[in-house]
VEXNUKOL-530680 format. One record per residue (C-alpha): residue number from 1; y, x, z; residue in one letter. Coordinates in steps of 0.02 Angstrom, whole numbers. Last residue first. Example, Ala and Ser with C-alpha at 12.3 -4.5 7.8 and 13.67 -1.06 7.14 Angstrom:
! residues 2
  num       v       u       w  residu
    2     -53     684     357       s
    1    -225     615     390       a
This chain:
! residues 204
  num       v       u       w  residu
  204    -939      89    -891       e
  203    -856       9    -738       k
  202    -739      72    -601       s
  201    -741     -25    -432       q
  200    -816     114    -326       l
  199    -713     249    -411       a
  198    -557     160    -379       s
  197    -595     120    -197       r
  196    -649     302    -157       y
  195    -484     366    -247       a
  194    -381     235    -154       g
  193    -458     278      15       y
  192    -427     467      -4       f
  191    -253     435     -70       d
  190    -215     313      80       a
  189    -253     464     189       l
  188    -122     564      86       w
  187      -2     419      94       f
  186     -10     411     286       t
  185       6     602     296       l
  184     162     595     192       a
  183     238     460     302       v
  182     195     559     459       a
  181     274     711     375       g
  180     426     617     338       l
  179     448     555     518       l
  178     422     734     587       s
  177     547     804     460       p
  176     675     677     517       a
  175     651     706     700       i
  174     636     898     706       q
  173     765    1003     616       n
  172     767    1187     634       g
  171     794    1229     452       n
  170     603    1276     433       q
  169     561    1111     498       f
  168     666    1024     371       g
  167     588    1133     232       t
  166     417    1074     285       y
  165     466     888     289       s
  164     550     901     118       i
  163     394     987      44       y
  162     272     865     122       g
  161     372     715      59       l
  160     381     789    -117       s
  159     198     827    -117       g
  158     139     662     -54       i
  157     252     570    -181       l
  156     216     681    -330       s
  155      32     692    -301       f
  154      12     501    -274       s
  153     121     458    -420       i
  152      29     573    -538       i
  151    -144     516    -478       a
  150     -98     336    -496       d
  149     -42     377    -673       l
  148    -212     454    -712       g
  147    -326     322    -640       h
  146    -490     375    -714       g
  145    -591     395    -554       a
  144    -579     584    -572       y
  143    -389     566    -580       l
  142    -390     458    -424       r
  141    -487     597    -335       g
  140    -365     731    -392       l
  139    -211     639    -332       g
  138    -182     738    -180       p
  137    -299     892    -163       f
  136    -418     849     -24       v
  135    -440     693    -133       s
  134    -588     786    -226       l
  133    -700     746     -84       a
  132    -662     557     -91       l
  131    -685     550    -276       a
  130    -849     643    -262       i
  129    -908     522    -125       q
  128    -857     372    -239       p
  127    -972     434    -383       n
  126    -905     371    -551       k
  125   -1008     284    -677       p
  124    -984     116    -591       s
  123   -1098     -23    -652       q
  122   -1178     -59    -486       n
  121   -1014    -135    -432       t
  120    -933    -128    -258       p
  119    -829    -278    -212       t
  118    -662    -228    -115       i
  117    -599    -321      33       k
  116    -410    -326      30       i
  115    -404    -448    -118       p
  114    -330    -399    -285       d
  113    -295    -545    -401       i
  112    -179    -479    -538       l
  111     -38    -596    -580       r
  110     -50    -702    -739       g
  109      31    -863    -693       d
  108    -132    -952    -668       s
  107    -191    -812    -557       t
  106    -295    -668    -626       f
  105    -469    -600    -607       c
  104    -546    -431    -664       p
  103    -732    -425    -634       d
  102    -807    -251    -663       a
  101    -640    -158    -652       t
  100    -558     -89    -813       e
   99    -450    -232    -835       l
   98    -365    -199    -665       h
   97    -340     -18    -722       y
   96    -240     -73    -878       t
   95    -143    -205    -773       l
   94     -96     -76    -639       a
   93     -28      55    -763       a
   92     150       2    -740       p
   91     147      29    -549       n
   90      81     -51    -394       c
   89     -66      75    -360       r
   88      37     176    -239       l
   87      91      26    -141       i
   86     -88     -40    -138       r
   85    -138     132     -61       d
   84      -8     103      76       s
   83     -85     -57     119       g
   82    -250      24     150       v
   81    -172     159     254       i
   80     -69      28     353       v
   79    -215     -76     389       g
   78    -315      77     453       r
   77    -182     122     584       l
   76    -128     -61     625       v
   75    -294    -153     640       g
   74    -418    -193     496       y
   73    -397    -373     466       h
   72    -218    -406     529       a
   71    -156    -243     466       i
   70    -235    -272     294       s
   69    -165    -446     287       l
   68      13    -385     323       a
   67      -4    -241     196       m
   66     -74    -362      61       f
   65      71    -481     105       q
   64     198    -346      70       s
   63     107    -292     -94       c
   62      92    -466    -158       s
   61     -74    -561    -140       p
   60     -89    -576    -281       e
   59     -14    -430    -384       f
   58     120    -407    -515       q
   57     249    -427    -373       c
   56     419    -520    -377       g
   55     581    -439    -337       m
   54     688    -500    -481       h
   53     653    -686    -439       d
   52     737    -655    -269       s
   51     710    -762    -105       s
   50     534    -682     -88       y
   49     606    -506     -78       s
   48     727    -548      75       l
   47     624    -661     181       e
   46     477    -546     133       q
   45     565    -394     204       w
   44     583    -485     371       l
   43     400    -536     371       k
   42     354    -354     337       i
   41     464    -296     484       p
   40     357    -430     590       y
   39     189    -361     535       i
   38     188    -203     639       a
   37     247    -293     805       t
   36     122    -432     764       k
   35     -17    -306     755       k
   34      25    -233     929       f
   33      49    -411    1000       l
   32    -126    -469     943       g
   31    -162    -583     796       t
   30    -304    -689     857       q
   29    -190    -834     894       a
   28    -129    -846     722       q
   27      54    -884     695       a
   26     101    -703     641       l
   25     -29    -720     504       i
   24      43    -883     439       s
   23     222    -813     452       d
   22     175    -665     341       a
   21     169    -788     192       p
   20     360    -825     207       v
   19     449    -978     275       d
   18     632    -937     292       a
   17     734    -947     449       q
   16     921    -936     430       g
   15    1028    -841     303       c
   14    1153    -759     415       l
   13    1028    -721     559       i
   12     896    -666     426       k
   11    1024    -555     335       l
   10    1072    -475     499       c
    9     888    -440     535       i
    8     861    -368     365       l
    7    1010    -256     386       c
    6     945    -198     554       l
    5     777    -157     471       l
    4     863     -56     334       i
    3     966      39     466       r
    2     808      87     561       i
    1     724     148     399       m
């Protein structure tokens, strides 16, 4: 991760300053130092990803901007969890699940409009509390909400990171397993939120 950030900084220096969506958040007076510190790496990523047509996102706002907006709105800890859920949901089944929401909206170029604030629907046949409780087992809450691919990705990612972290500790390592364990925990918490969100927005 540190090497990636250093590479992004070097690219920024070589390529010059680029205007990206995260700049508008960083420029806001109400964005505190802690939030800006968390958002700045996202800005660096956007300077790279927004310069390539091959790295476009199917969502609006993009996943990186969604993360930045979530941090600005909810604070760093909750914002990273909400943003991590979006990363898990950005997969080939996203369009199908988007069409299954009560009011699917699209941009003029076909991207899926997915704001950070969710809109509950009275049409949902799924109980968000049940989805939340089932998420004790990673992916099960999403499966209950009808998002099978999200469930598989969530279970695979959390399980793999957790296993690698555990075996690292067993081998006497500390730093890398701790970091991986923190990432696994973040995605697990995001899985709780994502399952609740998916159940809340589903329709009959």
